[in-house]
BATIVEX-803477 format. One record per atom (N, C-alpha, C, CB): x, y, z; residue in three letters; atom name; residue number from 0. Coordinates in pm, 1 decimal. Glycine has a CB too. Layout:
(node (X, Y, Z), 'Ala', 'CA', NUM)
...
//
This chain:
(node (1686.7, 1791.0, 6549.5), 'Met', 'N', 0)
(node (1769.6, 1695.1, 6478.0), 'Met', 'CA', 0)
(node (1926.3, 1762.8, 6511.7), 'Met', 'C', 0)
(node (1722.7, 1685.7, 6298.9), 'Met', 'CB', 0)
(node (2028.8, 1704.7, 6581.3), 'Glu', 'N', 1)
(node (2108.4, 1786.6, 6672.7), 'Glu', 'CA', 1)
(node (2252.6, 1868.1, 6544.9), 'Glu', 'C', 1)
(node (2180.2, 1652.9, 6824.9), 'Glu', 'CB', 1)
(node (2273.7, 1948.7, 6601.8), 'Arg', 'N', 2)
(node (2362.1, 2004.0, 6484.3), 'Arg', 'CA', 2)
(node (2512.8, 1938.7, 6544.9), 'Arg', 'C', 2)
(node (2356.0, 2205.0, 6466.9), 'Arg', 'CB', 2)
(node (2643.2, 1975.6, 6467.0), 'Thr', 'N', 3)
(node (2770.9, 1925.6, 6515.0), 'Thr', 'CA', 3)
(node (2809.3, 2066.4, 6512.6), 'Thr', 'C', 3)
(node (2861.4, 1808.5, 6427.5), 'Thr', 'CB', 3)
(node (2894.9, 2100.2, 6611.7), 'Tyr', 'N', 4)
(node (2971.0, 2253.9, 6578.3), 'Tyr', 'CA', 4)
(node (3124.4, 2190.3, 6592.3), 'Tyr', 'C', 4)
(node (2931.0, 2411.7, 6717.3), 'Tyr', 'CB', 4)
(node (3187.7, 2301.5, 6531.7), 'Ser', 'N', 5)
(node (3319.3, 2273.6, 6487.8), 'Ser', 'CA', 5)
(node (3431.4, 2390.8, 6581.9), 'Ser', 'C', 5)
(node (3318.6, 2295.3, 6304.0), 'Ser', 'CB', 5)
(node (3324.3, 2453.2, 6658.0), 'Thr', 'N', 6)
(node (3417.7, 2600.0, 6721.4), 'Thr', 'CA', 6)
(node (3297.5, 2609.2, 6871.0), 'Thr', 'C', 6)
(node (3411.1, 2804.3, 6568.8), 'Thr', 'CB', 6)
(node (3330.9, 2694.7, 6923.5), 'Ile', 'N', 7)
(node (3243.3, 2757.8, 7054.6), 'Ile', 'CA', 7)
(node (3155.3, 2812.1, 6915.9), 'Ile', 'C', 7)
(node (3333.5, 2902.4, 7199.4), 'Ile', 'CB', 7)
(node (3013.3, 2774.4, 6980.2), 'Pro', 'N', 8)
(node (2907.4, 2894.8, 6906.9), 'Pro', 'CA', 8)
(node (2879.4, 2990.0, 6998.6), 'Pro', 'C', 8)
(node (2757.5, 2843.3, 6854.8), 'Pro', 'CB', 8)
(node (2862.1, 3156.6, 6931.2), 'Val', 'N', 9)
(node (2853.6, 3272.0, 6940.1), 'Val', 'CA', 9)
(node (2705.8, 3312.8, 6976.1), 'Val', 'C', 9)
(node (2906.5, 3321.4, 6828.3), 'Val', 'CB', 9)
(node (2649.8, 3380.5, 7066.2), 'Ile', 'N', 10)
(node (2566.3, 3348.1, 7092.1), 'Ile', 'CA', 10)
(node (2496.2, 3518.1, 7166.1), 'Ile', 'C', 10)
(node (2596.3, 3212.4, 7162.7), 'Ile', 'CB', 10)
(node (2427.4, 3601.2, 7027.3), 'Asp', 'N', 11)
(node (2388.1, 3738.1, 7041.1), 'Asp', 'CA', 11)
(node (2281.6, 3717.9, 7110.5), 'Asp', 'C', 11)
(node (2366.4, 3819.4, 6921.8), 'Asp', 'CB', 11)
(node (2271.0, 3824.7, 7251.7), 'Leu', 'N', 12)
(node (2172.8, 3863.6, 7352.2), 'Leu', 'CA', 12)
(node (2154.4, 3961.8, 7231.9), 'Leu', 'C', 12)
(node (2211.7, 3912.1, 7526.3), 'Leu', 'CB', 12)
(node (2090.3, 4073.7, 7137.4), 'Gln', 'N', 13)
(node (2055.6, 4129.0, 7073.3), 'Gln', 'CA', 13)
(node (1950.1, 4062.0, 6967.8), 'Gln', 'C', 13)
(node (2152.1, 4178.5, 7046.3), 'Gln', 'CB', 13)
(node (1932.4, 3957.9, 6962.5), 'Ser', 'N', 14)
(node (1850.7, 3889.8, 6874.6), 'Ser', 'CA', 14)
(node (1794.0, 3789.6, 6949.1), 'Ser', 'C', 14)
(node (1915.8, 3840.8, 6759.2), 'Ser', 'CB', 14)
(node (1678.8, 3824.7, 7025.6), 'Arg', 'N', 15)
(node (1600.6, 3701.9, 7109.9), 'Arg', 'CA', 15)
(node (1530.9, 3616.8, 7105.0), 'Arg', 'C', 15)
(node (1548.6, 3714.7, 7171.6), 'Arg', 'CB', 15)
(node (1501.2, 3621.7, 6899.2), 'Gln', 'N', 16)
(node (1373.7, 3496.6, 6840.6), 'Gln', 'CA', 16)
(node (1470.5, 3363.5, 6868.5), 'Gln', 'C', 16)
(node (1314.6, 3509.9, 6622.7), 'Gln', 'CB', 16)
(node (1388.5, 3302.6, 6936.6), 'Glu', 'N', 17)
(node (1421.0, 3117.9, 6949.2), 'Glu', 'CA', 17)
(node (1566.0, 3110.2, 7024.0), 'Glu', 'C', 17)
(node (1441.0, 3020.5, 6761.4), 'Glu', 'CB', 17)
(node (1600.3, 3241.0, 7108.6), 'Leu', 'N', 18)
(node (1686.9, 3230.4, 7214.0), 'Leu', 'CA', 18)
(node (1735.0, 3107.6, 7283.2), 'Leu', 'C', 18)
(node (1638.8, 3296.2, 7295.4), 'Leu', 'CB', 18)
(node (1606.5, 3123.7, 7391.2), 'Ala', 'N', 19)
(node (1606.1, 2972.6, 7478.4), 'Ala', 'CA', 19)
(node (1651.2, 2869.6, 7395.1), 'Ala', 'C', 19)
(node (1455.9, 2919.7, 7533.0), 'Ala', 'CB', 19)
(node (1526.1, 2792.0, 7299.0), 'Lys', 'N', 20)
(node (1573.6, 2717.3, 7247.8), 'Lys', 'CA', 20)
(node (1724.5, 2688.3, 7162.7), 'Lys', 'C', 20)
(node (1490.7, 2712.0, 7207.1), 'Lys', 'CB', 20)
(node (1766.0, 2786.6, 7164.3), 'Glu', 'N', 21)
(node (1922.3, 2766.7, 7091.4), 'Glu', 'CA', 21)
(node (2011.0, 2690.7, 7183.7), 'Glu', 'C', 21)
(node (2006.1, 2918.2, 7059.1), 'Glu', 'CB', 21)
(node (1984.8, 2813.3, 7317.6), 'Ile', 'N', 22)
(node (2107.8, 2827.2, 7413.3), 'Ile', 'CA', 22)
(node (2076.6, 2634.6, 7526.0), 'Ile', 'C', 22)
(node (2078.1, 3037.4, 7542.3), 'Ile', 'CB', 22)
(node (1970.3, 2604.2, 7483.8), 'Asp', 'N', 23)
(node (1910.4, 2473.1, 7522.7), 'Asp', 'CA', 23)
(node (1958.8, 2363.3, 7457.9), 'Asp', 'C', 23)
(node (1775.8, 2469.6, 7504.6), 'Asp', 'CB', 23)
(node (1994.3, 2405.4, 7337.1), 'Glu', 'N', 24)
(node (2042.6, 2290.5, 7234.5), 'Glu', 'CA', 24)
(node (2161.4, 2275.3, 7184.1), 'Glu', 'C', 24)
(node (1981.1, 2290.2, 7128.3), 'Glu', 'CB', 24)
(node (2282.5, 2407.6, 7242.7), 'Ile', 'N', 25)
(node (2446.2, 2423.7, 7290.0), 'Ile', 'CA', 25)
(node (2454.2, 2355.3, 7383.0), 'Ile', 'C', 25)
(node (2507.2, 2556.3, 7332.6), 'Ile', 'CB', 25)
(node (2367.5, 2390.6, 7536.1), 'Cys', 'N', 26)
(node (2415.6, 2372.2, 7610.2), 'Cys', 'CA', 26)
(node (2398.6, 2178.6, 7624.9), 'Cys', 'C', 26)
(node (2370.1, 2477.8, 7700.4), 'Cys', 'CB', 26)
(node (2312.4, 2144.9, 7564.3), 'Arg', 'N', 27)
(node (2276.7, 1911.8, 7589.9), 'Arg', 'CA', 27)
(node (2366.1, 1923.8, 7455.4), 'Arg', 'C', 27)
(node (2027.3, 1787.5, 7558.3), 'Arg', 'CB', 27)
(node (2433.9, 1952.2, 7368.9), 'Thr', 'N', 28)
(node (2526.4, 1921.7, 7312.1), 'Thr', 'CA', 28)
(node (2678.7, 1907.3, 7284.5), 'Thr', 'C', 28)
(node (2496.4, 1947.7, 7275.6), 'Thr', 'CB', 28)
(node (2684.2, 2109.6, 7376.6), 'Ile', 'N', 29)
(node (2892.4, 2126.5, 7354.8), 'Ile', 'CA', 29)
(node (2881.3, 2159.9, 7514.7), 'Ile', 'C', 29)
(node (2996.8, 2310.5, 7214.4), 'Ile', 'CB', 29)
(node (2839.7, 2235.8, 7535.3), 'Gly', 'N', 30)
(node (2791.9, 2302.3, 7695.5), 'Gly', 'CA', 30)
(node (2886.9, 2431.4, 7724.9), 'Gly', 'C', 30)
(node (2822.5, 2173.3, 7843.4), 'Gly', 'CB', 30)
(node (2968.9, 2497.1, 7610.4), 'Phe', 'N', 31)
(node (3026.3, 2598.6, 7567.4), 'Phe', 'CA', 31)
(node (2936.0, 2720.6, 7496.3), 'Phe', 'C', 31)
(node (3119.1, 2543.9, 7487.1), 'Phe', 'CB', 31)
(node (2920.1, 2766.3, 7486.9), 'Phe', 'N', 32)
(node (2905.7, 2927.7, 7412.8), 'Phe', 'CA', 32)
(node (2971.0, 3072.8, 7472.8), 'Phe', 'C', 32)
(node (2743.1, 2964.1, 7411.9), 'Phe', 'CB', 32)
(node (2962.1, 3156.3, 7323.5), 'Ile', 'N', 33)
(node (3055.3, 3242.8, 7342.8), 'Ile', 'CA', 33)
(node (2888.9, 3387.0, 7351.4), 'Ile', 'C', 33)
(node (3210.1, 3237.4, 7187.0), 'Ile', 'CB', 33)
(node (2889.4, 3467.7, 7442.5), 'Val', 'N', 34)
(node (2741.3, 3578.2, 7468.2), 'Val', 'CA', 34)
(node (2811.4, 3713.3, 7400.8), 'Val', 'C', 34)
(node (2682.9, 3615.5, 7681.1), 'Val', 'CB', 34)
(node (2760.0, 3763.8, 7327.4), 'Ile', 'N', 35)
(node (2768.9, 3909.8, 7253.6), 'Ile', 'CA', 35)
(node (2659.7, 4003.7, 7254.7), 'Ile', 'C', 35)
(node (2791.5, 3895.0, 7113.3), 'Ile', 'CB', 35)
(node (2679.8, 4114.7, 7234.4), 'Gly', 'N', 36)
(node (2554.9, 4197.4, 7244.6), 'Gly', 'CA', 36)
(node (2511.7, 4250.5, 7403.3), 'Gly', 'C', 36)
(node (2434.0, 4102.6, 7182.4), 'Gly', 'CB', 36)
(node (2568.3, 4207.6, 7497.1), 'His', 'N', 37)
(node (2507.2, 4202.7, 7665.7), 'His', 'CA', 37)
(node (2558.8, 4359.8, 7670.0), 'His', 'C', 37)
(node (2599.2, 4062.7, 7813.7), 'His', 'CB', 37)
(node (2617.1, 4413.6, 7654.8), 'Gly', 'N', 38)
(node (2648.4, 4600.2, 7684.2), 'Gly', 'CA', 38)
(node (2741.2, 4559.5, 7857.0), 'Gly', 'C', 38)
(node (2421.1, 4743.7, 7715.9), 'Gly', 'CB', 38)
(node (2856.8, 4449.3, 7817.7), 'Ile', 'N', 39)
(node (2903.5, 4515.8, 7985.4), 'Ile', 'CA', 39)
(node (3017.0, 4523.0, 7923.8), 'Ile', 'C', 39)
(node (2899.7, 4422.1, 8156.0), 'Ile', 'CB', 39)
(node (3089.9, 4687.0, 7973.2), 'Asp', 'N', 40)
(node (3191.2, 4725.0, 7974.7), 'Asp', 'CA', 40)
(node (3313.2, 4622.3, 7941.5), 'Asp', 'C', 40)
(node (3189.2, 4781.5, 8081.2), 'Asp', 'CB', 40)
(node (3424.5, 4657.7, 7837.3), 'Glu', 'N', 41)
(node (3516.0, 4576.3, 7770.6), 'Glu', 'CA', 41)
(node (3652.0, 4569.0, 7857.3), 'Glu', 'C', 41)
(node (3538.3, 4633.2, 7625.1), 'Glu', 'CB', 41)
(node (3655.8, 4690.5, 7964.2), 'Lys', 'N', 42)
(node (3754.2, 4674.8, 8061.2), 'Lys', 'CA', 42)
(node (3712.0, 4561.0, 8195.6), 'Lys', 'C', 42)
(node (3780.8, 4828.5, 8113.0), 'Lys', 'CB', 42)
(node (3557.5, 4538.2, 8215.3), 'Val', 'N', 43)
(node (3497.5, 4418.7, 8289.0), 'Val', 'CA', 43)
(node (3544.9, 4336.4, 8241.2), 'Val', 'C', 43)
(node (3369.3, 4391.6, 8295.0), 'Val', 'CB', 43)
(node (3502.2, 4275.0, 8099.9), 'Gln', 'N', 44)
(node (3493.8, 4189.7, 8083.3), 'Gln', 'CA', 44)
(node (3637.8, 4143.2, 8054.4), 'Gln', 'C', 44)
(node (3401.3, 4181.7, 8015.7), 'Gln', 'CB', 44)
(node (3764.1, 4230.7, 8068.1), 'His', 'N', 45)
(node (3939.0, 4200.0, 8044.4), 'His', 'CA', 45)
(node (3969.2, 4179.1, 8171.9), 'His', 'C', 45)
(node (4047.8, 4327.9, 7977.8), 'His', 'CB', 45)
(node (3947.5, 4219.5, 8296.8), 'Asp', 'N', 46)
(node (3960.4, 4220.2, 8442.3), 'Asp', 'CA', 46)
(node (3906.1, 4076.2, 8487.7), 'Asp', 'C', 46)
(node (3874.7, 4347.9, 8511.1), 'Asp', 'CB', 46)
(node (3771.8, 4043.6, 8433.2), 'Met', 'N', 47)
(node (3726.7, 3879.3, 8434.6), 'Met', 'CA', 47)
(node (3802.0, 3790.3, 8419.0), 'Met', 'C', 47)
(node (3644.7, 3837.6, 8348.4), 'Met', 'CB', 47)
(node (3818.9, 3790.5, 8297.4), 'Met', 'N', 48)
(node (3949.3, 3661.9, 8200.2), 'Met', 'CA', 48)
(node (4033.0, 3701.4, 8312.5), 'Met', 'C', 48)
(node (4039.8, 3700.3, 7991.6), 'Met', 'CB', 48)
(node (4110.7, 3794.0, 8312.1), 'Ala', 'N', 49)
(node (4276.9, 3781.2, 8398.9), 'Ala', 'CA', 49)
(node (4231.6, 3738.9, 8545.5), 'Ala', 'C', 49)
(node (4385.3, 3961.8, 8413.3), 'Ala', 'CB', 49)
(node (4083.7, 3788.5, 8604.5), 'Val', 'N', 50)
(node (4098.2, 3659.0, 8721.0), 'Val', 'CA', 50)
(node (4104.4, 3500.7, 8719.3), 'Val', 'C', 50)
(node (3994.2, 3666.5, 8796.7), 'Val', 'CB', 50)
(node (4001.4, 3511.4, 8647.8), 'Ser', 'N', 51)
(node (3896.7, 3340.4, 8595.9), 'Ser', 'CA', 51)
(node (4064.4, 3276.8, 8578.6), 'Ser', 'C', 51)
(node (3748.6, 3338.9, 8370.1), 'Ser', 'CB', 51)
(node (4164.6, 3354.7, 8475.3), 'Lys', 'N', 52)
(node (4311.8, 3306.1, 8416.3), 'Lys', 'CA', 52)
(node (4416.0, 3286.0, 8530.9), 'Lys', 'C', 52)
(node (4378.4, 3423.6, 8308.6), 'Lys', 'CB', 52)
(node (4399.4, 3382.5, 8643.2), 'Glu', 'N', 53)
(node (4462.9, 3329.8, 8751.8), 'Glu', 'CA', 53)
(node (4416.2, 3242.4, 8842.3), 'Glu', 'C', 53)
(node (4496.6, 3410.1, 8811.1), 'Glu', 'CB', 53)
(node (4268.4, 3169.2, 8852.7), 'Phe', 'N', 54)
(node (4223.1, 3154.4, 8955.0), 'Phe', 'CA', 54)
(node (4252.8, 2995.2, 8879.4), 'Phe', 'C', 54)
(node (4079.9, 3234.2, 9009.3), 'Phe', 'CB', 54)
(node (4193.2, 2984.3, 8756.4), 'Phe', 'N', 55)
(node (4258.4, 2824.5, 8704.7), 'Phe', 'CA', 55)
(node (4374.3, 2803.9, 8652.2), 'Phe', 'C', 55)
(node (4190.0, 2759.9, 8603.6), 'Phe', 'CB', 55)
(node (4466.3, 2890.8, 8694.0), 'Leu', 'N', 56)
(node (4648.7, 2839.0, 8700.9), 'Leu', 'CA', 56)
(node (4678.0, 2822.7, 8847.2), 'Leu', 'C', 56)
(node (4779.9, 2972.7, 8634.3), 'Leu', 'CB', 56)
(node (4567.3, 2892.7, 8973.4), 'Ser', 'N', 57)
(node (4653.0, 2838.3, 9082.9), 'Ser', 'CA', 57)
(node (4615.1, 2698.7, 9110.9), 'Ser', 'C', 57)
(node (4641.9, 2921.1, 9211.8), 'Ser', 'CB', 57)
(node (4695.5, 2624.6, 9225.1), 'Pro', 'N', 58)
(node (4744.6, 2512.5, 9244.9), 'Pro', 'CA', 58)
(node (4580.1, 2448.8, 9275.0), 'Pro', 'C', 58)
(node (4873.8, 2510.9, 9365.5), 'Pro', 'CB', 58)
(node (4558.4, 2310.1, 9294.7), 'Val', 'N', 59)
(node (4486.3, 2220.5, 9279.4), 'Val', 'CA', 59)
(node (4422.2, 2189.3, 9470.5), 'Val', 'C', 59)
(node (4582.6, 2100.4, 9187.8), 'Val', 'CB', 59)
(node (4539.0, 2265.4, 9587.0), 'Ser', 'N', 60)
(node (4470.3, 2319.6, 9657.9), 'Ser', 'CA', 60)
(node (4394.0, 2410.4, 9682.8), 'Ser', 'C', 60)
(node (4502.3, 2322.8, 9696.8), 'Ser', 'CB', 60)
(node (4427.5, 2563.3, 9624.1), 'Ile', 'N', 61)
(node (4394.1, 2636.7, 9594.5), 'Ile', 'CA', 61)
(node (4250.5, 2643.0, 9539.2), 'Ile', 'C', 61)
(node (4475.3, 2661.0, 9547.5), 'Ile', 'CB', 61)
(node (4188.6, 2553.4, 9492.7), 'Lys', 'N', 62)
(node (4125.5, 2598.1, 9394.3), 'Lys', 'CA', 62)
(node (3972.3, 2535.2, 9464.1), 'Lys', 'C', 62)
(node (4190.4, 2544.1, 9237.6), 'Lys', 'CB', 62)
(node (3993.5, 2412.8, 9517.0), 'Arg', 'N', 63)
(node (3991.4, 2328.8, 9637.8), 'Arg', 'CA', 63)
(node (3852.0, 2370.6, 9741.7), 'Arg', 'C', 63)
(node (4145.7, 2355.4, 9719.0), 'Arg', 'CB', 63)
(node (3946.0, 2470.3, 9775.1), 'Glu', 'N', 64)
(node (3939.2, 2567.7, 9866.5), 'Glu', 'CA', 64)
(node (3784.9, 2584.9, 9844.3), 'Glu', 'C', 64)
(node (4040.4, 2696.9, 9843.5), 'Glu', 'CB', 64)
(node (3758.0, 2642.8, 9738.3), 'Val', 'N', 65)
(node (3597.7, 2746.1, 9695.7), 'Val', 'CA', 65)
(node (3526.0, 2614.3, 9609.2), 'Val', 'C', 65)
(node (3630.2, 2939.0, 9552.2), 'Val', 'CB', 65)
(node (3399.5, 2607.5, 9710.3), 'Thr', 'N', 66)
(node (3271.9, 2514.0, 9626.4), 'Thr', 'CA', 66)
(node (3129.7, 2588.8, 9632.0), 'Thr', 'C', 66)
(node (3242.9, 2346.6, 9708.8), 'Thr', 'CB', 66)
(node (3048.2, 2499.0, 9544.9), 'Gly', 'N', 67)
(node (2927.2, 2563.0, 9514.1), 'Gly', 'CA', 67)
(node (2876.5, 2539.6, 9614.0), 'Gly', 'C', 67)
(node (2852.8, 2532.4, 9407.2), 'Gly', 'CB', 67)
(node (2726.4, 2588.0, 9689.5), 'Ser', 'N', 68)
(node (2637.1, 2568.0, 9696.1), 'Ser', 'CA', 68)
(node (2516.4, 2490.6, 9611.1), 'Ser', 'C', 68)
(node (2638.8, 2647.3, 9719.5), 'Ser', 'CB', 68)
(node (2379.6, 2453.4, 9702.3), 'Lys', 'N', 69)
(node (2315.4, 2403.0, 9670.9), 'Lys', 'CA', 69)
(node (2218.1, 2532.7, 9582.8), 'Lys', 'C', 69)
(node (2281.8, 2319.4, 9777.9), 'Lys', 'CB', 69)
(node (2222.5, 2652.0, 9679.5), 'Asp', 'N', 70)
(node (2160.6, 2785.5, 9592.8), 'Asp', 'CA', 70)
(node (2219.7, 2819.4, 9485.3), 'Asp', 'C', 70)
(node (2160.0, 2911.8, 9659.8), 'Asp', 'CB', 70)
(node (2372.7, 2790.5, 9477.4), 'Tyr', 'N', 71)
(node (2439.0, 2860.8, 9374.9), 'Tyr', 'CA', 71)
(node (2569.0, 2740.6, 9346.3), 'Tyr', 'C', 71)
(node (2489.9, 3032.3, 9431.7), 'Tyr', 'CB', 71)
(node (2590.0, 2649.3, 9253.8), 'Pro', 'N', 72)
(node (2637.5, 2538.9, 9244.5), 'Pro', 'CA', 72)
(node (2731.9, 2588.1, 9170.1), 'Pro', 'C', 72)
(node (2562.9, 2434.2, 9205.1), 'Pro', 'CB', 72)
(node (2743.9, 2681.0, 9083.9), 'Tyr', 'N', 73)
(node (2909.6, 2725.8, 9066.3), 'Tyr', 'CA', 73)
(node (2978.2, 2799.5, 9096.5), 'Tyr', 'C', 73)
(node (2951.2, 2747.4, 8986.7), 'Tyr', 'CB', 73)
//
């Protein structure tokens, strides 16, 4: 049965029961989720968000300079 989501789902990595199944379903239905319980320092998270926002606010010409590869398409 396919679920309907009204918000971005939150994934808690400390609760691993059926985690792979849940992530698969979320990726197939809406494509986004939030991960918690990962242990990554808040400063690292904040810095990554700042860099990400800076990149996505950049002109398209700059964003097009970044390309994925067969081994790492992200």
